[in-house]
C-alpha positions in Angstrom: 21.4 4.1 -10.6 20.2 1.0 -8.7 17.4 -1.0 -10.1 13.8 -0.5 -8.8 12.6 -3.7 -7.2 8.9 -4.6 -7.3 7.5 -7.4 -5.2 4.3 -9.0 -6.5 2.4 -11.5 -4.3 -1.1 -12.9 -3.7 -2.7 -16.2 -2.9 -2.3 -19.3 -5.1 -4.3 -18.9 -8.3 -5.0 -15.2 -7.6 -3.9 -14.5 -11.2 -0.4 -13.3 -10.6 1.0 -14.9 -13.7 -1.5 -13.4 -16.1 -1.2 -10.0 -14.5 2.6 -10.2 -14.8 2.4 -11.1 -18.4 0.2 -8.1 -19.1 2.4 -5.8 -17.0 5.7 -6.9 -18.7 4.2 -6.7 -22.2 4.3 -2.9 -21.7 8.1 -2.9 -21.4 10.9 -3.9 -23.7 12.8 -7.1 -22.6 15.9 -5.1 -21.5 13.8 -2.8 -19.2 12.6 -5.6 -16.8 13.8 -8.8 -15.2 11.3 -11.2 -13.7 12.7 -13.6 -11.1 10.1 -15.9 -9.7 10.0 -17.7 -6.3 8.8 -20.8 -8.1 12.3 -21.6 -9.3 13.6 -21.8 -5.7 11.8 -24.8 -4.4 14.0 -27.1 -2.3 14.6 -30.6 -3.6 11.6 -32.9 -3.0 13.4 -34.8 -0.2 13.6 -31.5 1.8 10.0 -30.4 1.3 8.0 -30.8 4.5 5.2 -33.4 4.6 1.7 -33.2 6.1 0.1 -35.7 8.5 -0.7 -38.0 5.6 3.0 -38.0 4.5 2.2 -35.9 1.4 4.7 -33.1 0.5 3.4 -29.7 1.2 4.9 -27.2 -1.3 2.7 -24.4 0.1 4.8 -23.8 3.2 7.7 -21.2 3.5 10.0 -24.1 4.5 9.7 -25.5 0.9 11.5 -22.5 -0.5 15.2 -21.7 -0.4 14.9 -18.1 0.5 18.5 -17.7 1.3 19.5 -18.4 -2.3 16.5 -16.5 -3.7 17.3 -13.4 -1.7 21.0 -13.6 -2.6 20.1 -13.8 -6.3 17.8 -10.8 -6.1 20.5 -8.8 -4.3 23.1 -9.8 -6.9 20.8 -8.5 -9.6 20.3 -5.3 -7.7 24.1 -5.0 -7.7 24.4 -5.5 -11.4 25.4 -9.1 -11.6 24.0 -11.8 -13.9 22.6 -14.9 -12.0 21.6 -18.4 -13.1 19.2 -20.9 -11.6 17.8 -24.3 -12.6 14.2 -24.1 -13.8 11.6 -25.7 -11.5 9.6 -28.4 -13.4 7.0 -29.2 -10.8 8.6 -32.6 -10.2 7.8 -33.8 -13.7 10.5 -36.3 -14.6 9.6 -36.0 -18.3 10.9 -32.4 -18.4 14.5 -31.7 -18.5 15.0 -28.4 -16.6 16.6 -25.5 -18.4 19.3 -23.2 -16.8 17.6 -19.8 -16.5 19.7 -16.7 -16.8 18.6 -13.5 -15.1 20.2 -10.2 -16.2 20.1 -6.9 -14.4 17.5 -4.4 -15.6 16.1 -1.0 -14.5 13.1 -2.8 -13.0 13.4 -6.1 -11.3 10.1 -8.0 -10.6 10.2 -10.4 -7.7 7.1 -12.7 -7.7 5.8 -15.4 -5.5 3.4 -16.2 -2.7 5.9 -15.7 0.1 7.9 -12.7 -1.1 6.4 -10.4 1.5 6.5 -13.1 4.2 10.2 -13.8 3.8 12.3 -11.1 5.7 15.3 -11.8 3.5 13.3 -11.0 0.3 10.9 -8.4 1.7 13.7 -6.1 2.8 14.9 -5.8 -0.8 11.6 -4.6 -2.2 11.1 -0.9 -3.1 7.3 -1.5 -3.9 4.9 -4.1 -2.8 1.9 -5.1 -4.9 -0.7 -7.6 -3.7 -3.0 -9.3 -6.2 -6.3 -10.1 -4.5 -9.1 -12.4 -5.5 -12.1 -14.2 -3.8 -11.6 -17.8 -2.6 -14.1 -19.3 -5.0 -12.4 -17.5 -7.9 -9.0 -18.8 -6.9 -10.1 -22.4 -6.4 -11.8 -22.5 -9.8 -8.6 -21.2 -11.4 -6.5 -23.7 -9.5 -8.6 -26.6 -10.6 -8.3 -25.6 -14.2 -4.6 -24.8 -14.0 -3.5 -27.9 -12.1 -5.7 -30.2 -14.2 -5.0 -28.8 -17.7 -1.4 -27.6 -17.3 0.1 -29.9 -14.8 -2.0 -33.1 -15.2 -3.1 -33.3 -11.5 -6.1 -35.4 -10.5 -9.1 -33.4 -9.3 -9.1 -35.2 -5.9 -5.5 -34.3 -5.5 -6.1 -30.6 -6.3 -9.0 -30.4 -3.8 -7.0 -32.2 -1.1 -4.1 -29.8 -1.5 -6.4 -26.8 -1.6 -8.1 -27.8 1.7 -5.0 -29.0 3.6 -2.2 -27.0 2.1 -3.2 -23.9 0.1 -6.1 -22.5 2.2 -4.4 -22.8 5.6 -1.2 -21.3 4.2 -3.0 -18.3 2.7 -4.7 -17.6 6.0 -1.6 -18.0 8.1 1.2 -16.6 5.9 -0.1 -14.7 2.9 -3.2 -12.8 3.8 -1.6 -11.0 6.8 1.1 -9.6 4.4 -1.7 -7.9 2.3 -1.6 -5.1 4.9 2.1 -4.5 4.2 1.3 -3.8 0.5 1.7 -0.4 -1.1 -0.9 -1.4 -3.8 -3.7 -3.9 -3.7 -5.1 -4.9 -7.0 -8.5 -6.7 -7.2 -8.4 -9.5 -9.7 -11.8 -11.2 -9.4 -12.7 -10.3 -13.0 -10.7 -7.3 -14.4 -7.6 -5.5 -13.3 -7.1 -3.0 -16.1 -7.3 0.1 -13.9 -4.8 -1.2 -11.4 -2.5 -2.4 -14.2 -2.6 0.9 -15.9 -1.7 2.8 -12.7 1.2 0.4 -11.8 2.5 0.5 -15.4 2.5 4.3 -15.5 4.3 4.5 -12.2 7.0 2.0 -13.2 7.6 3.9 -16.4 8.8 6.8 -14.2 11.6 4.5 -12.9 13.2 3.9 -16.2 
């Protein structure tokens, strides 16, 4: 029996990571495999730059979708895959080699997983995590400041010049391709319960 592949997307800071943690906590480790788009960024020298010569990681061109899709397909076909961990260009962190093992449910997560034809065609179910813009920017400021050590001005610059235009052009249109849209402005318990119950039927 082939694995069931779930794609989960949404704008930056829509709460995908927290939602995923809650979702996966309802399953045993051998029942699911999470493979995130974040670990498939191209090397910094290949990331496109904006008009101010600043790398824009919020463009599809920043992601190696060919490799990402190949790894998802290999998992689907029962193969183990490995990929170097992405460390957000922090030279103080030595990246680990991540090992992804086949499982009955494969979760494919990232802001462009619906946009990329190579990845989107592999998905059996598409879930979009939605949140209002003011909620997302607040989360982004907290996350990038506390977790990644980014300066507030840098966070706001990237939001205005990279994140928001990308959401409008590449991500929001894919919301209408979703099988399920889950509102995550405050609480997502009902949507989480429905999705969890459905995925249990695929085990």
